[in-house]
C-alpha positions in Angstrom: 101.4 114.0 84.5 104.7 114.0 86.4 106.2 117.4 86.5 109.9 117.6 87.4 112.2 120.4 88.0 115.7 119.7 86.9 119.0 121.3 85.9 121.2 121.3 82.8 124.4 123.2 83.2 123.2 124.8 86.4 120.1 126.2 84.8 116.8 125.1 86.5 114.0 124.0 84.1 110.7 122.2 84.2 109.7 119.1 82.3 107.3 116.2 81.9 108.7 112.8 83.0 107.6 110.0 80.6 107.5 106.2 81.2 106.0 103.9 83.8 107.2 103.4 87.4 108.1 100.0 88.8 106.8 98.7 92.1 109.4 100.6 94.1 108.6 103.9 92.3 111.7 103.9 90.1 111.3 105.1 86.4 112.1 102.9 83.4 115.6 103.0 82.0 114.3 104.6 78.9 112.4 107.3 80.7 112.7 110.8 79.3 112.0 114.4 80.4 110.3 116.8 77.9 111.2 120.4 78.7 108.4 122.8 79.4 108.1 126.5 78.7 108.3 128.5 81.9 107.0 127.7 85.3 103.9 125.4 84.9 102.2 126.9 87.9 102.0 130.3 86.1 102.5 129.6 82.4 100.5 126.3 82.3 101.9 123.1 80.9 103.5 124.0 77.6 105.8 121.2 76.3 108.6 122.1 73.9 110.2 119.8 71.4 113.3 119.3 73.6 113.5 115.9 75.1 116.3 114.3 77.1 117.0 111.0 78.9 115.9 111.3 82.5 119.2 109.7 83.5 121.1 112.7 82.0 119.6 115.4 84.1 119.8 116.2 87.8 116.4 116.3 89.5 115.8 119.3 91.9 113.1 119.8 94.5 110.0 119.9 92.3 108.9 123.1 94.0 110.5 125.8 96.1 107.7 127.1 98.2 107.1 130.8 97.6 106.3 131.3 101.3 105.9 128.2 103.5 105.7 124.5 104.1 102.7 123.8 106.4 103.2 120.5 108.2 100.6 118.4 110.1 101.5 116.5 113.2 100.0 113.3 114.6 97.8 112.6 111.6 98.3 108.8 111.9 96.9 107.2 115.1 99.7 104.6 115.2 102.4 107.3 115.0 100.8 109.3 117.7 100.8 106.2 119.9 104.4 105.4 119.3 105.4 108.9 120.3 103.2 108.6 123.5 100.7 111.2 122.3 96.9 111.4 122.1 95.2 111.7 118.7 94.3 115.4 118.2 90.7 116.7 117.9 91.6 118.8 115.0 94.6 119.1 112.7 97.8 120.0 114.6 99.6 122.4 112.3 103.1 123.9 112.4 105.4 125.6 109.8 108.7 124.6 108.3 110.7 127.4 106.5 111.1 127.3 102.8 114.9 127.3 103.4 114.6 123.8 104.8 113.6 122.4 101.3 116.1 120.3 99.4 115.7 118.0 96.4 116.2 114.4 95.6 119.9 113.3 95.9 120.7 116.4 98.0 122.2 115.7 101.4 120.3 115.9 104.7 122.8 117.7 106.9 123.2 116.4 110.5 123.6 119.5 112.6 125.9 119.5 115.7 123.0 120.7 117.9 121.3 117.3 117.9 122.2 113.7 118.6 118.9 112.1 117.6 117.9 112.9 114.0 114.8 111.1 112.7 113.2 110.5 109.3 109.4 110.9 108.7 108.2 109.8 105.3 105.1 111.8 104.2 102.7 112.5 101.3 103.0 116.2 100.3 100.3 118.4 98.7 101.4 121.2 96.4 99.0 124.2 96.2 98.4 125.6 92.7 96.8 129.0 93.3 96.2 131.8 95.8 93.3 130.6 98.1 91.8 131.3 101.5 88.7 129.7 103.2 88.5 126.8 100.8 85.6 124.4 101.5 86.6 120.8 101.8 84.5 119.9 98.8 86.5 122.4 96.7 89.9 121.3 97.8 90.8 119.8 94.4 90.3 123.2 92.8 93.4 124.6 94.6 95.7 121.5 94.5 98.3 121.5 91.7 99.6 118.0 92.5 101.3 115.7 94.9 104.9 114.7 95.8 106.9 113.0 98.5 108.4 114.7 101.6 110.6 113.9 104.6 109.7 115.8 107.7 113.2 115.5 109.1 113.2 116.1 112.9 115.8 116.6 115.6 113.9 114.5 118.2 115.9 115.5 121.2 115.4 119.2 120.4 111.7 118.6 120.0 111.5 117.1 123.4 113.8 119.8 124.9 112.0 122.8 123.3 108.4 121.4 123.7 107.7 122.9 120.2 108.6 122.2 116.7 110.2 125.2 115.1 113.9 124.5 115.8 113.6 120.7 115.8 112.1 120.7 112.3 113.4 123.9 110.8 117.0 123.4 110.0 118.4 123.8 106.5 117.9 120.5 104.6 115.1 119.3 107.0 112.4 119.1 104.2 113.5 116.9 101.3 110.8 117.0 98.5 110.6 115.1 95.2 111.2 113.5 92.9 108.4 115.2 90.8 104.8 116.5 91.2 102.1 114.1 90.1 99.1 116.1 88.8 96.7 113.3 87.7 95.5 112.3 91.1 92.7 113.5 93.4 92.3 113.3 97.2 90.0 110.2 96.9 92.9 108.2 95.6 94.7 108.7 98.9 91.5 108.3 101.0 91.2 104.8 99.4 94.9 104.1 100.4 98.3 104.6 98.8 101.3 102.7 100.4 103.8 104.9 102.1 107.1 103.2 102.8 110.5 104.3 104.1 113.7 102.4 103.7 116.8 103.1 105.8 119.9 101.6 104.1 117.6 99.3 102.2 115.7 98.0 105.2 112.0 98.7 105.4 111.3 100.9 108.5 107.9 102.5 107.7 105.0 100.8 105.9 101.8 102.6 106.1 98.8 103.7 104.0 97.3 107.1 103.4 93.9 105.5 104.1 94.9 105.7 107.8 95.2 109.4 107.9 93.0 110.9 110.7 92.2 114.0 108.7 92.0 113.6 104.9 93.4 116.0 102.4 90.3 118.0 101.8 89.9 118.5 105.6 93.5 119.7 105.9 93.2 122.1 103.0 90.0 123.6 104.5 91.5 123.8 108.0 94.7 125.4 107.0 93.2 127.8 104.5 90.8 129.0 107.2 93.7 130.5 109.1 96.2 131.5 106.5 96.3 132.4 102.8 97.9 129.6 100.7 100.0 130.6 97.7 101.0 128.8 94.6 103.9 126.5 95.4 103.1 126.2 99.1 103.4 122.6 100.4 101.3 120.8 102.9 103.0 117.7 104.6 100.2 115.4 105.6 101.7 113.5 108.5 103.8 110.3 108.9 102.9 106.7 109.6 104.4 104.8 112.5 108.0 103.5 112.4 109.9 106.8 112.6 113.4 106.4 113.9 117.0 107.7 114.0 119.4 108.3 111.1 123.2 108.4 111.3 125.8 110.2 109.2 126.3 108.0 106.0 122.8 106.5 106.0 120.6 106.6 102.9 116.8 107.2 103.2 114.4 106.1 100.5 110.8 107.1 100.7 108.3 105.6 98.2 104.6 106.3 97.7 102.5 104.3 95.2 102.2 106.2 92.0 104.5 109.1 93.1 107.9 107.5 92.8 110.8 107.4 95.3 112.6 110.2 97.1 116.2 109.4 98.0 118.6 111.4 100.3 121.8 110.6 102.2 122.7 111.9 105.6 126.0 113.9 105.8 127.7 115.9 108.6 126.9 119.6 108.6 
């Protein structure tokens, strides 16, 4: 199931998105959204009789993390190499604030503190329940679903600071969407799902989740061994090679097989 968070007359709601996706992750023209009762992470998936054309609603970030976005760096060997880094011996984890989250169609704001703003298309894991010390073989028990993320990075600030908090923590530096897909398991990604990023229509990243150094169960186990994960928390699983700069006015589209396409434009802050 594809669970979206959307708005009608400025009131956020949840719904099930119907219809098939094309090869670029775009829904069919006749796709609809069936409204749900309450927050599906807490109330379960309870469809109502209200159904609207998907084209008539505005999609929001499918989840606003209650506490945190946990990101993983250098989880693709080719990306580590393009940045001049070694492959880590264990997952390299950092945090992005939940205030960095925006939804599909929302602007990525280019702050004046940077002159080198980069896209990083990534698979995102959404946690479904409170958990700690989760064994890798039980990771599916705590995963609500999957969506697409963009780990937006001020690359010059990352180099200057020698750490990630400022470079990756600005407002709007974590686009998520367009919805949460619940009917997949980590093995689908271990076998390989294509991750593509387009900048103004040009393909700039083209990787596969099969190339992740640490798979999803390993990441869930590692992260939950150090911190409690809460419903709605998001794990960004790393980016393939091909990261690069964005400019004001650029449009970024990130597609992952079976998950759809996340689109955002860059604007001046």
